[in-house]
C-alpha positions, -999 to +999 in steps of 0.1 A: +459-027-368+446+010-379+410+020-385+411+020-417+425-016-417+399-027-389+368-016-418+386-028-442+382-064-427+346-055-422+335-040-456+331-073-474+305-088-447+282-056-464+293-069-497+314-035-500+353-029-501+375-001-498+388+016-529+424+014-542+444+037-517+416+049-497+420+063-467+401+085-437+400+119-441+387+139-408+355+163-421+358+197-397+325+214-386+313+189-363+319+191-319+310+158-310+305+129-333+329+122-357+329+125-395+355+112-421+356+108-456+363+076-470+370+061-507+344+022-512+352+007-545+310+021-552+322+054-543+332+081-521+312+079-485+308+092-446+319+069-422+304+084-392+307+071-355+301+085-322+330+108-301+357+089-278+349+079-245+320+083-218+284+092-238+256+109-216+220+083-221+202+087-258+238+106-273+253+102-306+226+067-314+242+055-345+214+028-347+187+055-347+204+074-366+204+045-394+169+038-389+159+071-399+177+076-429+172+040-443+130+051-440+141+083-452+161+080-478+134+065-508+107+097-496+132+127-486+155+140-511+176+157-484+181+125-464+218+108-473+213+067-482+227+046-459+247+022-474+260-002-441+257+000-406+277-018-379+265-028-345+296-047-335+314-026-313+348-055-318+353-037-349+358-002-350+353+003-309+316+020-316+287+014-339+289+033-370+274+040-404+284+043-435+265+072-456+264+086-487+284+115-499+267+144-509+284+175-517+281+211-504+290+233-469+277+235-436+275+267-423+282+281-388+287+307-370+302+327-401+290+333-433+309+325-459+316+348-487+286+348-513+262+335-485+232+355-475+200+356-464+188+324-479+205+302-463+174+311-438+151+304-461+166+271-468+165+259-436+134+267-429+119+252-460+138+223-453+123+220-417+086+226-430+093+196-454+103+168-427+076+183-412+053+176-435+057+136-443+034+112-423+060+093-401+038+062-396+039+067-443+073+057-437+079+032-411+085+054-384+055+049-364+075+036-333+100+062-333+101+077-304+077+083-278+052+115-286+027+113-258+037+136-231+068+148-253+071+185-235+073+169-195+094+134-211+115+158-226+123+186-191+125+153-170+154+137-196+176+171-194+168+175-159+184+137-155+214+150-178+224+182-160+222+163-126+249+143-145+272+171-157+266+189-124+270+158-101+281+180-065+245+211-068+230+223-105+241+257-108+213+283-091+201+293-129+201+254-136+175+251-104+154+280-112+143+273-144+140+237-140+115+244-112+095+270-135+099+249-166+081+227-146+054+247-133+038+253-168+045+225-189+020+235-217-001+208-240+016+197-274+000+212-305-009+195-332-005+162-347+032+146-339+054+152-369+094+139-377+118+159-357+151+162-367+166+177-332+196+194-342+179+213-373+202+243-377+226+256-407+254+236-402+234+207-403+223+209-438+248+209-467+248+237-491+259+247-523+281+280-517+266+299-547+225+293-545+224+283-508+197+254-521+205+222-498+217+191-508+214+174-477+206+173-441+231+158-415+231+145-384+196+127-374+210+109-344+185+124-322+157+121-345+119+112-329+088+126-328+068+151-317+052+186-316+065+199-349+070+237-329+101+216-310+122+218-340+117+252-341+128+259-306+159+241-308+168+267-338+157+295-317+177+286-288+210+289-313+198+323-328+216+354-306+201+385-317+224+416-314+204+427-277+216+398-261+239+393-235+277+397-245+281+362-229+258+344-250+275+358-282+305+333-284+277+305-288+280+315-329+263+280-341+245+299-367+256+332-383+221+350-368+246+382-359+253+390-393+237+431-398+204+427-412+191+389-405+161+384-393+154+380-356+134+351-335+101+367-335+104+371-376+122+336-377+094+319-362+070+338-380+083+328-414+078+292-406+046+299-395+040+312-430+060+284-449+045+259-433+007+266-430+006+253-395+005+270-359+029+259-335+016+272-304+035+295-277+071+291-284+082+305-249+083+276-232+099+252-259+126+277-262+133+279-228+136+242-224+162+240-260+183+268-239+182+245-210+188+212-235+217+236-252+237+243-218+233+206-210+247+196-241+276+220-238+286+210-208+288+172-216+312+181-242+331+200-215+330+171-189+341+153-220+373+172-228+381+178-188+381+140-188+406+140-221+383+129-247+379+153-266+411+173-286+412+209-289+408+244-268+375+252-283+358+230-253+374+251-228+350+280-229+316+255-231+316+257-192+311+299-192+290+298-224+270+269-207+261+289-178+254+324-197+226+303-217+213+289-185+213+328-173+201+340-207+174+314-207+159+318-175+158+354-182+137+355-213+115+325-196+106+354-167+100+374-192+082+358-214+106+362-241+119+339-270 
């Protein structure tokens, strides 16, 4: 029995059905979670589920994402509507969601023809709009634990680092973790709703106008200091003067000639949001540790044969390069 057959058998319990001739069509772009378009009797939808194989603690949390989207959709236009959520792993092997289909393209490291710097403004405007929401007012007062956010994030990613390097942490990882542990800063401002991976390829945009139609990939959403969402974006934001071995990351089109650097990006967020985010050097260093560990998690899954494609083959070298860059920038007090 195929996944489509199993899905068809479950849908009536949710008051849904497949459209005639429906198929599962894989959507490209993502490097972990699986997203497929499927035609339902009520219209097109996205079937979203975790990657196959072992998952790191807290990764690809479909239940968390479903909870967040159910709360956000009525008040945040960029949040796709949750059509249905299934926690029963016997149906498709993992929990899964059906989400509203939104038109638009996701832009990664390469700008398509016609795209321009308006994408930067779109990304930062979307981030500021998300952070302007009151989590308690929309039913998300219990999402995450914002108290002691920085220390808890460091503890969690330290544990994940130990899991992907079980024999011994790379020297740069051990040194960066030690340096971060000695200087954990207080959180600045009231907790806000964080996306936790808000970069251009987690927005769907109109290719002509660069206006956003959707914000996707909410499985890590939580509450915490607004500066951490910005720090995560900065961790992906490679500049021309950065080391050559981190440039293959190409998660965002920041190497496009004429694009702003990290300092300018942070300043523009402050101007749009009207909020001080405090010193971003520590959060950005932690975000780079997080990024390196996440890339190693995907590399380990590829090693175990759980992920297909050659794209993951270089993730170990890239993770080590990101760690070295993160440590060097933190030592110099730079973003």
